[in-house]
C-alpha positions in Angstrom: -15.0 -51.3 -15.9 -11.3 -52.1 -16.5 -8.9 -49.4 -17.2 -7.8 -48.8 -20.8 -4.3 -48.1 -19.5 -2.1 -50.4 -17.5 -0.2 -49.0 -14.6 3.1 -48.5 -16.5 1.2 -46.7 -19.3 -0.5 -44.5 -16.7 2.8 -43.6 -15.1 4.4 -42.7 -18.4 1.4 -40.6 -19.4 1.4 -38.9 -16.0 5.1 -37.9 -16.5 4.4 -36.6 -19.9 1.5 -34.5 -18.7 3.2 -32.9 -15.7 4.3 -29.8 -17.7 0.7 -29.2 -18.6 -0.4 -29.4 -15.0 2.4 -27.0 -14.0 1.2 -24.6 -16.7 -2.4 -25.0 -15.6 -1.4 -24.4 -11.9 0.2 -21.1 -12.9 -2.8 -20.0 -14.9 -5.4 -21.0 -12.3 -3.4 -19.6 -9.4 -3.3 -16.2 -11.1 -7.0 -16.2 -11.9 -8.0 -17.2 -8.3 -5.7 -14.7 -6.6 -6.8 -11.9 -8.8 -10.5 -12.8 -8.3 -10.1 -12.8 -4.5 -8.3 -9.4 -4.6 -10.9 -7.9 -6.9 -13.7 -9.0 -4.5 -11.8 -7.8 -1.4 -12.1 -11.2 0.2 -9.4 -11.7 2.8 -7.9 -15.1 2.8 -4.8 -17.0 3.9 -2.2 -17.5 1.2 -3.5 -19.6 -1.5 -2.2 -23.2 -1.2 -1.8 -25.6 -4.1 -0.3 -29.0 -5.0 0.1 -31.4 -7.9 -0.2 -35.1 -6.9 3.1 -36.9 -7.1 3.3 -39.9 -9.5 3.2 -42.4 -6.6 0.1 -40.9 -5.1 -1.7 -40.7 -8.5 -0.7 -44.3 -9.3 -2.1 -45.6 -6.0 -5.4 -43.8 -6.7 -5.5 -45.2 -10.2 -4.9 -48.7 -8.9 -7.8 -48.2 -6.4 -10.3 -46.6 -8.7 -9.3 -48.2 -12.0 -10.5 -45.2 -14.0 -11.2 -45.7 -17.7 -10.1 -42.1 -18.5 -7.9 -41.2 -15.5 -6.9 -37.7 -16.6 -10.5 -36.7 -16.9 -11.9 -38.7 -14.0 -9.1 -38.1 -11.5 -10.2 -34.5 -10.8 -7.8 -33.7 -8.0 -4.4 -34.2 -9.7 -4.1 -30.5 -9.4 -5.7 -29.0 -6.3 -6.0 -25.6 -4.7 -7.1 -24.7 -1.1 -8.6 -21.3 -0.2 -8.9 -20.7 3.5 -11.0 -17.7 4.5 -11.7 -16.4 8.0 -15.5 -16.2 8.1 -18.1 -18.8 7.4 -20.1 -16.3 5.4 -17.2 -15.8 3.1 -17.3 -19.3 1.8 -20.4 -18.6 -0.3 -18.9 -15.4 -1.6 -15.8 -17.2 -2.7 -17.9 -19.9 -4.4 -19.8 -17.3 -6.3 -16.5 -15.7 -7.5 -15.1 -19.1 -8.6 -18.2 -20.0 -10.5 -17.9 -16.7 -12.4 -14.2 -17.3 -13.2 -14.3 -21.0 -14.1 -16.6 -23.7 -15.5 -17.6 -25.6 -12.4 -18.7 -29.3 -12.7 -21.5 -29.2 -10.2 -22.3 -32.9 -10.6 -18.9 -33.9 -9.3 -18.4 -31.0 -6.8 -19.2 -31.8 -3.2 -20.3 -29.5 -0.4 -19.0 -31.4 2.6 -20.2 -28.5 4.8 -23.8 -29.8 4.3 -24.1 -32.7 6.7 -25.8 -35.8 5.2 -27.5 -36.5 8.5 -28.7 -34.1 11.2 -26.5 -35.8 13.8 -23.4 -35.8 11.6 -20.5 -33.5 12.6 -16.8 -33.5 11.7 -14.9 -32.5 8.5 -16.4 -29.6 6.7 -15.2 -28.1 3.4 -16.5 -27.1 0.0 -14.9 -29.1 -2.9 -15.4 -27.6 -6.4 -14.3 -29.4 -9.5 -13.6 -26.9 -12.2 -11.7 -26.2 -15.5 -10.7 -23.0 -17.2 -13.7 -23.1 -19.5 -14.2 -23.1 -23.2 -14.3 -19.3 -23.4 -10.5 -19.3 -22.8 -9.9 -21.8 -25.5 -9.1 -19.2 -28.1 -6.3 -17.7 -26.0 -2.9 -19.0 -26.9 -1.7 -19.0 -23.2 -4.4 -21.5 -22.3 -3.9 -23.8 -25.3 -4.4 -27.4 -24.3 -5.4 -26.5 -20.8 -9.1 -25.5 -20.8 -10.6 -29.0 -20.4 -8.3 -30.3 -17.7 -10.1 -30.6 -14.4 -8.8 -29.4 -11.1 -10.1 -29.2 -7.5 -10.6 -26.1 -5.4 -11.3 -26.6 -1.7 -12.8 -23.7 0.2 -13.0 -23.7 4.0 -12.7 -21.4 7.0 -9.6 -21.2 9.2 -11.4 -23.2 11.9 -12.5 -25.9 9.4 -8.9 -26.0 8.1 -7.6 -26.5 11.7 -10.0 -29.3 12.2 -9.2 -31.0 8.9 -5.4 -30.8 9.7 -6.0 -32.4 13.1 -8.1 -35.1 11.6 -5.5 -35.8 9.0 -2.6 -35.8 11.3 -4.2 -38.0 14.0 -6.2 -40.1 11.4 -9.4 -39.7 13.4 -11.7 -40.4 10.4 -13.6 -43.4 11.6 -16.0 -43.7 14.5 -13.9 -46.7 15.6 -10.6 -44.7 15.8 -11.1 -43.7 19.5 -12.8 -45.1 22.5 -16.4 -44.0 22.7 -15.9 -41.4 25.4 -13.1 -39.7 23.5 -15.0 -40.0 20.2 -18.0 -38.2 21.8 -15.7 -35.4 23.1 -14.2 -35.1 19.6 -17.7 -34.8 18.0 -18.8 -32.2 20.6 -15.7 -30.2 19.8 -16.5 -30.4 16.1 -20.0 -29.1 16.7 -18.6 -26.3 18.9 -16.2 -25.2 16.2 -19.1 -25.1 13.7 -21.1 -22.9 16.1 -18.1 -20.6 16.6 -17.6 -20.2 12.9 -21.2 -19.3 12.5 -21.2 -16.9 15.4 -18.1 -15.1 14.1 -19.9 -14.4 10.8 -23.0 -13.2 12.7 -20.9 -10.8 14.8 -19.2 -9.3 11.7 -22.6 -9.0 10.0 -24.1 -7.4 13.1 -21.1 -5.0 13.3 -21.7 -3.9 9.7 -25.4 -3.4 10.4 -24.5 -1.3 13.5 -22.1 0.8 11.5 -24.8 1.4 9.0 -27.2 2.6 11.7 -24.5 4.9 13.1 -23.8 6.4 9.7 -27.6 7.0 9.3 -27.5 8.9 12.6 -30.1 6.6 14.1 -31.4 7.8 17.5 -30.7 4.5 19.3 -27.0 4.9 18.7 -26.5 8.4 20.0 -25.7 7.6 23.6 -23.5 4.6 22.8 -19.9 4.9 23.9 -17.5 5.5 21.0 -16.0 2.3 19.6 -13.7 1.8 16.6 -16.7 0.6 14.6 -18.8 3.8 15.4 -15.8 6.1 15.1 -15.1 4.9 11.6 -18.8 5.0 10.6 -19.1 8.7 11.8 -15.8 9.6 10.0 -16.9 7.9 6.8 -20.2 9.8 6.9 -18.5 13.1 7.6 -16.1 12.6 4.7 -18.9 11.7 2.4 -20.9 14.8 3.4 -17.7 16.9 2.9 -17.2 15.5 -0.6 -13.7 14.0 0.3 -12.5 10.4 0.4 -11.5 8.8 3.7 -8.2 7.2 3.4 -8.1 3.5 4.5 -6.1 2.9 7.6 -2.8 0.9 7.5 -2.7 -2.5 9.2 -1.9 -2.3 12.8 -3.1 1.3 13.5 -4.2 1.8 17.1 -7.6 3.5 17.1 -7.7 2.9 20.8 -5.2 5.8 21.3 -7.5 8.2 19.4 -10.5 7.1 21.5 -8.5 7.7 24.6 -7.7 11.2 23.4 -11.3 11.9 22.7 -12.3 10.6 26.1 -9.8 12.8 27.9 -11.1 15.7 25.9 -14.6 14.9 27.1 -16.0 13.3 23.9 -17.2 9.8 24.8 -20.5 9.1 22.9 -21.4 8.7 19.2 -23.5 11.9 19.3 -20.7 13.9 20.9 -18.1 13.0 18.3 -20.7 13.7 15.5 -21.5 17.1 17.0 -17.9 18.0 17.4 -17.1 17.3 13.8 -20.2 19.0 12.6 -19.4 22.2 14.6 -16.1 22.5 12.8 -16.8 20.9 9.4 -15.9 24.0 7.3 -12.7 24.7 9.1 -11.7 21.0 9.2 -11.7 21.1 5.4 -9.6 24.3 5.4 -7.1 22.9 7.9 -6.8 19.4 6.5 -3.5 18.2 5.2 -4.7 17.3 1.7 -7.7 16.5 -0.4 -8.6 13.4 1.6 -9.4 12.8 5.2 -8.1 10.4 7.8 -10.0 9.4 11.0 -7.1 10.7 13.1 -6.8 13.9 11.2 -10.3 15.1 11.3 -10.8 14.1 15.0 -7.6 15.7 16.2 -8.2 18.8 14.1 -11.7 19.2 15.5 -10.5 19.0 19.1 -7.8 21.6 18.4 -10.3 23.9 16.8 -12.7 23.4 19.7 -10.2 24.1 22.4 -6.5 23.8 21.5 -5.1 24.3 25.0 -7.5 21.6 26.4 -6.5 19.2 23.6 -2.7 19.6 23.9 -2.5 20.0 27.6 -5.1 17.4 28.7 -5.9 15.0 25.9 -3.0 14.7 23.5 -0.1 12.3 24.1 2.1 14.6 21.9 3.8 11.6 20.4 3.6 12.8 16.8 5.2 15.5 14.6 3.4 18.1 12.5 4.4 19.8 9.3 5.0 23.5 9.7 2.7 24.4 6.8 -0.1 22.4 8.4 0.5 24.2 11.7 0.3 27.5 9.8 -3.1 26.5 8.4 -4.4 25.8 11.9 -2.9 29.0 13.2 -4.7 31.0 10.6 -8.0 29.4 11.4 -7.5 30.0 15.1 -6.2 33.5 14.5 -3.4 32.7 16.8 -0.1 34.1 15.4 2.1 32.4 18.1 0.5 28.9 17.6 3.7 27.3 16.2 5.8 28.8 19.0 3.2 27.5 21.5 3.5 24.0 20.1 7.3 24.0 20.2 8.0 25.8 23.4 5.0 25.1 25.7 4.0 21.7 24.4 7.3 20.3 23.1 5.7 19.1 19.9 8.0 18.7 16.8 7.0 21.1 14.1 9.1 20.4 11.0 9.5 21.3 7.3 7.8 18.9 5.0 10.8 17.8 3.0 11.1 14.0 3.1 9.8 13.6 6.7 6.4 12.0 7.5 3.9 13.9 9.6 2.1 11.8 12.1 -0.5 14.5 13.0 -3.1 12.7 10.9 -1.8 9.3 11.9 -1.2 7.0 14.8 2.4 7.4 15.9 3.1 3.8 14.7 2.1 4.1 11.1 -1.2 5.9 10.9 -4.6 5.9 9.4 
């Protein structure tokens, strides 16, 4: 079917519609980023682009669309890059709740057409803002304009960028031995993607079993996964929230302290916290817990000399009022003097300083 627009008319209409696409880009960008944030899905920074006039013109010449601004669905495009294969389906679910998705024209290129087919993998959704937003003035004139959202994993994105840069899209682009190596690599990346998701799912399942105090986990050596699970279970039983750790916190340092103290297994850390549960609440810094805070406090209450003289790296400071709380529980009047003189630990007034007792020395839990 011939186009109802000649090329010059298309180019003029494209220029006139650019402000609409810019406005749509801003609206859709905000909706997508907020949706990802609300669902706690970690992704790389959201990428977007509006086709330039020359690129759109070339596509119109090739496709000869009758209604190009309805049929050319990728004039505005977004790309969401997540880290796990399992997260692609979660993102798709979120997007379908946020937008009207044209399933007929959307393509799941992650589903191979043939069992032997490997290579480029990505989910391409064609969407619009949806008629429900039509009554809102900020979306006036935008709700029916289609745009594309690509969703892929970081490994799929890497593969796509290599394919695009080297232009390895045809089975005839490389000699047969090199083409075979490329296809084997593509299949390997797909397996790695899948296995990464499986490992994360299995780690979540393991944390659940630890939290449930399952017998088969009792003798396991402490890991960050089990330590957090035990701490979360302890905080929940104590009726206090567990503060989320900051990025970059080194839980390995805390595990080293526990090991030096003689606590190496899941059952041992659970028993240590349970033995001092009431006093941990009395001596905690505030109304919430941190993994570092409850573990260090439990070791101090168990045997403060062993902790400070054998396990602690003494690379943090402690508020004076918190040290006083611990001294009262220990019934040790000279506790602060012991910390300062014998251990060399900084005990300071609260003021504007930050205590690292409940944190890792580089930023904390």
